[in-house]
PALUM-845235 format. One record per residue: residue number from 1; residue in three letters; x, y, z of N, C-alpha, C in turn. Coordinates in Angstrom, 1 decimal. Example, Ala and Ser with C-alpha at 12.3 -4.5 7.8 and 13.67 -1.06 7.14 Angstrom:
REM PALUM-845235
+-----+------+--------+--------+--------+--------+--------+--------+--------+--------+--------+
: pos : code :   n.c1 :   n.c2 :   n.c3 :  ca.c1 :  ca.c2 :  ca.c3 :   c.c1 :   c.c2 :   c.c3 :
+-----+------+--------+--------+--------+--------+--------+--------+--------+--------+--------+
:   1 :  ALA :   13.2 :   -5.7 :    7.8 :   12.3 :   -4.5 :    7.8 :   13.2 :   -3.3 :    7.8 :
:   2 :  SER :   12.8 :   -2.2 :    7.1 :   13.7 :   -1.1 :    7.1 :   12.9 :    0.0 :    7.9 :
+-----+------+--------+--------+--------+--------+--------+--------+--------+--------+--------+
This chain:
REM PALUM-845235
+-----+------+--------+--------+--------+--------+--------+--------+--------+--------+--------+
: pos : code :   n.c1 :   n.c2 :   n.c3 :  ca.c1 :  ca.c2 :  ca.c3 :   c.c1 :   c.c2 :   c.c3 :
+-----+------+--------+--------+--------+--------+--------+--------+--------+--------+--------+
:   1 :  MET :  -28.2 :   13.6 :  -45.6 :  -27.3 :   13.0 :  -44.6 :  -27.7 :   13.2 :  -43.1 :
:   2 :  GLU :  -28.3 :   14.2 :  -42.8 :  -28.9 :   14.4 :  -41.3 :  -29.8 :   13.4 :  -41.0 :
:   3 :  ALA :  -30.6 :   12.9 :  -42.1 :  -31.5 :   11.8 :  -41.6 :  -31.0 :   10.7 :  -41.6 :
:   4 :  LEU :  -29.9 :   10.2 :  -42.4 :  -29.0 :    8.9 :  -42.2 :  -28.4 :    8.7 :  -41.2 :
:   5 :  LEU :  -27.6 :    9.9 :  -40.6 :  -26.6 :    9.7 :  -39.5 :  -27.2 :    8.9 :  -38.2 :
:   6 :  PRO :  -28.4 :    9.3 :  -37.7 :  -28.9 :    8.5 :  -36.4 :  -29.2 :    7.1 :  -36.9 :
:   7 :  ILE :  -29.7 :    6.7 :  -37.8 :  -29.8 :    5.4 :  -38.3 :  -28.5 :    4.6 :  -38.3 :
:   8 :  ILE :  -27.4 :    5.2 :  -38.9 :  -26.2 :    4.5 :  -39.0 :  -25.6 :    4.5 :  -37.6 :
:   9 :  ILE :  -25.7 :    5.6 :  -36.7 :  -25.3 :    5.2 :  -35.1 :  -25.8 :    4.2 :  -34.6 :
:  10 :  GLN :  -27.3 :    4.3 :  -34.9 :  -28.1 :    3.2 :  -33.9 :  -27.5 :    1.8 :  -34.4 :
:  11 :  VAL :  -27.4 :    1.7 :  -35.9 :  -27.2 :    0.2 :  -36.3 :  -25.4 :    0.0 :  -35.5 :
:  12 :  VAL :  -24.9 :    0.7 :  -35.8 :  -23.2 :    0.4 :  -35.4 :  -23.2 :    0.0 :  -33.9 :
:  13 :  THR :  -24.0 :    1.0 :  -33.1 :  -24.0 :    0.7 :  -31.6 :  -24.5 :   -0.4 :  -31.2 :
:  14 :  GLY :  -25.6 :   -0.7 :  -32.0 :  -26.3 :   -1.9 :  -31.8 :  -25.4 :   -3.2 :  -32.1 :
:  15 :  ILE :  -24.8 :   -3.1 :  -33.1 :  -23.7 :   -4.3 :  -33.4 :  -22.8 :   -4.5 :  -32.5 :
:  16 :  ILE :  -22.2 :   -3.4 :  -31.8 :  -21.1 :   -3.4 :  -30.7 :  -21.9 :   -3.9 :  -29.4 :
:  17 :  GLY :  -23.0 :   -3.4 :  -28.9 :  -23.8 :   -4.1 :  -28.1 :  -24.1 :   -5.5 :  -28.0 :
:  18 :  GLY :  -24.5 :   -5.9 :  -29.5 :  -24.6 :   -7.2 :  -29.4 :  -23.6 :   -8.2 :  -29.4 :
:  19 :  GLN :  -22.4 :   -7.9 :  -29.9 :  -21.3 :   -8.4 :  -29.8 :  -20.6 :   -8.3 :  -28.3 :
:  20 :  ALA :  -21.1 :   -7.3 :  -27.6 :  -20.5 :   -7.4 :  -26.2 :  -21.1 :   -8.7 :  -25.5 :
:  21 :  VAL :  -22.7 :   -8.4 :  -25.9 :  -23.3 :   -9.6 :  -25.1 :  -23.0 :  -10.9 :  -25.3 :
:  22 :  GLY :  -22.9 :  -11.1 :  -26.7 :  -22.4 :  -12.6 :  -27.2 :  -21.1 :  -12.9 :  -26.6 :
:  23 :  ALA :  -20.0 :  -12.0 :  -26.2 :  -18.9 :  -12.5 :  -25.9 :  -18.9 :  -12.5 :  -24.4 :
:  24 :  ALA :  -20.0 :  -11.6 :  -23.7 :  -19.9 :  -11.7 :  -22.0 :  -20.6 :  -13.0 :  -21.6 :
:  25 :  LEU :  -21.7 :  -13.4 :  -22.5 :  -22.6 :  -14.5 :  -21.9 :  -22.3 :  -15.9 :  -23.1 :
:  26 :  LYS :  -21.8 :  -16.5 :  -22.3 :  -21.7 :  -17.9 :  -23.0 :  -23.0 :  -18.7 :  -23.5 :
:  27 :  GLN :  -24.0 :  -18.2 :  -22.7 :  -25.2 :  -19.0 :  -23.0 :  -25.9 :  -18.2 :  -24.1 :
:  28 :  VAL :  -25.6 :  -17.2 :  -24.3 :  -26.0 :  -16.3 :  -25.4 :  -25.5 :  -16.6 :  -26.9 :
:  29 :  ASP :  -24.2 :  -17.3 :  -26.8 :  -23.3 :  -17.5 :  -27.8 :  -24.0 :  -18.1 :  -29.0 :
:  30 :  MET :  -24.2 :  -17.5 :  -30.3 :  -25.1 :  -17.9 :  -31.2 :  -24.2 :  -18.8 :  -32.4 :
:  31 :  SER :  -22.9 :  -18.8 :  -32.0 :  -22.1 :  -19.7 :  -32.7 :  -21.7 :  -19.3 :  -34.2 :
:  32 :  GLN :  -22.5 :  -17.9 :  -34.4 :  -22.2 :  -17.4 :  -35.8 :  -22.2 :  -15.7 :  -35.5 :
:  33 :  VAL :  -21.1 :  -15.2 :  -35.9 :  -21.1 :  -13.8 :  -35.9 :  -22.1 :  -13.0 :  -36.4 :
:  34 :  ILE :  -22.4 :  -13.6 :  -37.7 :  -23.4 :  -12.9 :  -38.5 :  -24.9 :  -12.9 :  -37.9 :
:  35 :  LYS :  -25.2 :  -13.8 :  -37.1 :  -26.4 :  -13.7 :  -36.3 :  -26.3 :  -12.7 :  -35.3 :
:  36 :  GLU :  -25.3 :  -12.4 :  -34.6 :  -25.2 :  -11.6 :  -33.7 :  -25.2 :  -10.2 :  -34.1 :
:  37 :  ILE :  -24.2 :   -9.9 :  -35.4 :  -24.4 :   -8.6 :  -36.1 :  -25.8 :   -8.3 :  -36.6 :
:  38 :  ILE :  -26.5 :   -9.3 :  -37.1 :  -28.1 :   -8.9 :  -37.5 :  -28.7 :   -8.7 :  -36.4 :
:  39 :  SER :  -28.8 :   -9.3 :  -35.4 :  -29.7 :   -9.1 :  -34.1 :  -29.3 :   -8.0 :  -33.4 :
:  40 :  GLY :  -28.0 :   -7.6 :  -33.5 :  -27.5 :   -6.4 :  -32.8 :  -27.9 :   -5.3 :  -33.6 :
:  41 :  GLY :  -27.6 :   -5.2 :  -34.7 :  -28.3 :   -4.0 :  -35.8 :  -29.6 :   -3.7 :  -35.7 :
:  42 :  VAL :  -30.4 :   -4.8 :  -35.8 :  -31.8 :   -4.6 :  -35.7 :  -32.3 :   -4.1 :  -34.4 :
:  43 :  GLY :  -31.7 :   -4.6 :  -33.2 :  -32.0 :   -4.3 :  -31.9 :  -31.6 :   -2.9 :  -31.7 :
:  44 :  GLY :  -30.4 :   -2.5 :  -32.2 :  -29.9 :   -1.0 :  -32.2 :  -30.9 :   -0.2 :  -32.8 :
:  45 :  LEU :  -31.4 :   -0.4 :  -34.2 :  -32.3 :    0.6 :  -34.8 :  -33.5 :    0.6 :  -34.0 :
:  46 :  GLY :  -34.1 :   -0.7 :  -33.7 :  -35.3 :   -0.5 :  -32.6 :  -35.2 :    0.4 :  -31.3 :
:  47 :  GLY :  -34.0 :    0.0 :  -30.7 :  -33.8 :    0.8 :  -29.3 :  -33.5 :    2.2 :  -29.5 :
:  48 :  GLY :  -32.7 :    2.6 :  -30.6 :  -32.5 :    4.0 :  -31.0 :  -33.9 :    4.8 :  -31.2 :
:  49 :  LEU :  -34.8 :    4.2 :  -32.1 :  -36.1 :    4.6 :  -32.5 :  -37.1 :    4.8 :  -31.2 :
:  50 :  LEU :  -36.9 :    3.8 :  -30.3 :  -37.8 :    3.7 :  -29.1 :  -37.3 :    5.2 :  -28.2 :
:  51 :  LEU :  -36.1 :    5.1 :  -27.8 :  -35.4 :    6.3 :  -27.2 :  -35.6 :    7.5 :  -27.6 :
:  52 :  GLY :  -35.4 :    7.5 :  -29.0 :  -35.6 :    8.8 :  -29.7 :  -37.1 :    9.3 :  -29.6 :
:  53 :  GLY :  -37.7 :    8.5 :  -29.8 :  -39.4 :    8.7 :  -29.5 :  -39.8 :    9.2 :  -28.2 :
:  54 :  MET :  -39.0 :    8.7 :  -27.1 :  -39.5 :    9.1 :  -26.0 :  -38.8 :   10.5 :  -25.4 :
:  55 :  GLY :  -37.7 :   10.7 :  -26.1 :  -37.0 :   12.0 :  -25.7 :  -37.4 :   13.2 :  -26.3 :
:  56 :  GLY :  -37.9 :   13.2 :  -27.5 :  -38.1 :   14.5 :  -28.2 :  -37.1 :   14.9 :  -28.7 :
:  57 :  ASP :  -37.1 :   16.6 :  -28.8 :  -36.1 :   17.0 :  -29.6 :  -35.1 :   17.6 :  -28.4 :
:  58 :  ALA :  -34.0 :   16.8 :  -28.2 :  -33.1 :   17.1 :  -27.1 :  -32.1 :   17.7 :  -28.0 :
:  59 :  GLY :  -31.9 :   18.5 :  -29.2 :  -30.8 :   19.1 :  -29.7 :  -29.8 :   18.0 :  -30.2 :
:  60 :  ALA :  -28.7 :   18.5 :  -31.1 :  -27.8 :   17.5 :  -31.7 :  -26.9 :   16.7 :  -30.7 :
:  61 :  LEU :  -26.5 :   17.2 :  -29.6 :  -25.7 :   16.3 :  -28.7 :  -26.7 :   15.3 :  -28.1 :
:  62 :  GLY :  -27.7 :   15.6 :  -27.4 :  -28.8 :   14.9 :  -26.9 :  -29.2 :   13.8 :  -27.8 :
:  63 :  GLY :  -29.4 :   14.2 :  -29.2 :  -29.8 :   13.3 :  -30.1 :  -28.7 :   12.1 :  -30.6 :
:  64 :  ILE :  -27.6 :   12.5 :  -30.5 :  -26.6 :   11.5 :  -31.1 :  -26.2 :   10.8 :  -29.7 :
:  65 :  LEU :  -26.4 :   11.1 :  -28.5 :  -26.1 :   10.6 :  -27.2 :  -27.3 :    9.6 :  -27.2 :
:  66 :  GLY :  -28.6 :    9.9 :  -27.2 :  -29.8 :    8.9 :  -27.2 :  -29.6 :    7.9 :  -28.2 :
:  67 :  ASP :  -29.2 :    8.1 :  -29.5 :  -29.1 :    7.3 :  -30.5 :  -27.9 :    6.2 :  -29.9 :
:  68 :  VAL :  -26.8 :    6.5 :  -29.5 :  -25.8 :    5.4 :  -29.1 :  -26.2 :    4.8 :  -27.7 :
:  69 :  ILE :  -27.1 :    5.3 :  -27.0 :  -27.5 :    4.5 :  -25.6 :  -28.6 :    3.8 :  -26.3 :
:  70 :  GLY :  -29.5 :    4.1 :  -26.9 :  -30.6 :    3.4 :  -27.3 :  -30.1 :    2.3 :  -28.4 :
:  71 :  GLY :  -29.3 :    2.4 :  -29.1 :  -28.7 :    1.6 :  -30.0 :  -28.0 :    0.5 :  -29.4 :
:  72 :  GLY :  -26.8 :    0.9 :  -28.4 :  -26.3 :   -0.1 :  -27.7 :  -27.2 :   -1.0 :  -27.1 :
:  73 :  ALA :  -27.8 :   -0.4 :  -26.1 :  -28.8 :   -1.3 :  -25.3 :  -29.7 :   -2.1 :  -26.1 :
:  74 :  GLY :  -30.5 :   -1.6 :  -27.2 :  -31.2 :   -2.4 :  -28.0 :  -30.6 :   -3.4 :  -28.6 :
:  75 :  GLY :  -29.4 :   -3.3 :  -29.0 :  -28.6 :   -4.4 :  -29.7 :  -28.2 :   -5.4 :  -28.6 :
:  76 :  ALA :  -27.7 :   -5.0 :  -27.6 :  -27.5 :   -6.2 :  -26.5 :  -28.7 :   -6.8 :  -26.0 :
:  77 :  VAL :  -30.0 :   -6.1 :  -25.7 :  -31.0 :   -6.9 :  -25.4 :  -31.7 :   -7.7 :  -26.5 :
:  78 :  LEU :  -31.4 :   -7.4 :  -27.5 :  -32.2 :   -8.5 :  -28.7 :  -31.5 :   -9.5 :  -28.9 :
:  79 :  THR :  -30.0 :   -9.1 :  -29.0 :  -28.9 :  -10.3 :  -29.0 :  -29.0 :  -11.4 :  -28.0 :
:  80 :  GLY :  -29.4 :  -10.9 :  -26.8 :  -29.5 :  -11.7 :  -25.7 :  -30.6 :  -12.5 :  -25.7 :
:  81 :  ILE :  -31.7 :  -12.1 :  -26.3 :  -33.1 :  -12.7 :  -26.2 :  -33.2 :  -13.8 :  -27.4 :
:  82 :  VAL :  -32.5 :  -13.3 :  -28.4 :  -32.1 :  -14.2 :  -29.6 :  -31.2 :  -15.5 :  -29.4 :
:  83 :  GLY :  -30.2 :  -15.1 :  -28.6 :  -29.1 :  -16.3 :  -28.2 :  -29.8 :  -17.0 :  -27.3 :
:  84 :  MET :  -30.6 :  -16.8 :  -26.3 :  -31.2 :  -17.8 :  -25.4 :  -32.4 :  -18.6 :  -26.2 :
:  85 :  VAL :  -33.2 :  -17.9 :  -26.8 :  -34.2 :  -18.6 :  -27.7 :  -33.5 :  -19.8 :  -28.6 :
:  86 :  MET :  -32.4 :  -19.4 :  -29.2 :  -31.7 :  -20.4 :  -29.8 :  -31.2 :  -21.4 :  -29.2 :
:  87 :  LYS :  -30.6 :  -21.1 :  -28.1 :  -30.0 :  -22.2 :  -27.3 :  -30.9 :  -23.1 :  -26.7 :
:  88 :  GLN :  -32.2 :  -22.5 :  -26.1 :  -33.3 :  -23.5 :  -25.8 :  -33.8 :  -24.3 :  -26.9 :
:  89 :  MET :  -33.7 :  -23.8 :  -28.2 :  -34.2 :  -24.6 :  -29.0 :  -33.4 :  -25.8 :  -29.3 :
:  90 :  GLY :  -32.0 :  -25.8 :  -29.2 :  -31.1 :  -26.5 :  -29.6 :  -31.0 :  -27.7 :  -28.4 :
:  91 :  ASN :  -31.3 :  -27.4 :  -27.3 :  -31.5 :  -28.3 :  -26.1 :  -32.6 :  -29.4 :  -26.2 :
:  92 :  ARG :  -33.5 :  -29.3 :  -27.2 :  -34.7 :  -30.1 :  -27.2 :  -34.2 :  -31.5 :  -27.7 :
+-----+------+--------+--------+--------+--------+--------+--------+--------+--------+--------+
């Protein structure tokens, strides 16, 4: 369970970050919640892994905090990028 908890935290906070960006920026609106959930989850996992790899072993609290911050930021960034790309593709 210890190995699975960081992944779950990263994906969930990534989805939350992705949903926040989708709601805050109308230009990023993907018109389908599923796409925001997928990009948020994938971005959250990637962001959490990147931040975790840079932080080293910071203990349990530091690890969870890193997972939350990295997951939320990664989900928000990837959702924003995907949303803008999809909007540009629709304007052709």
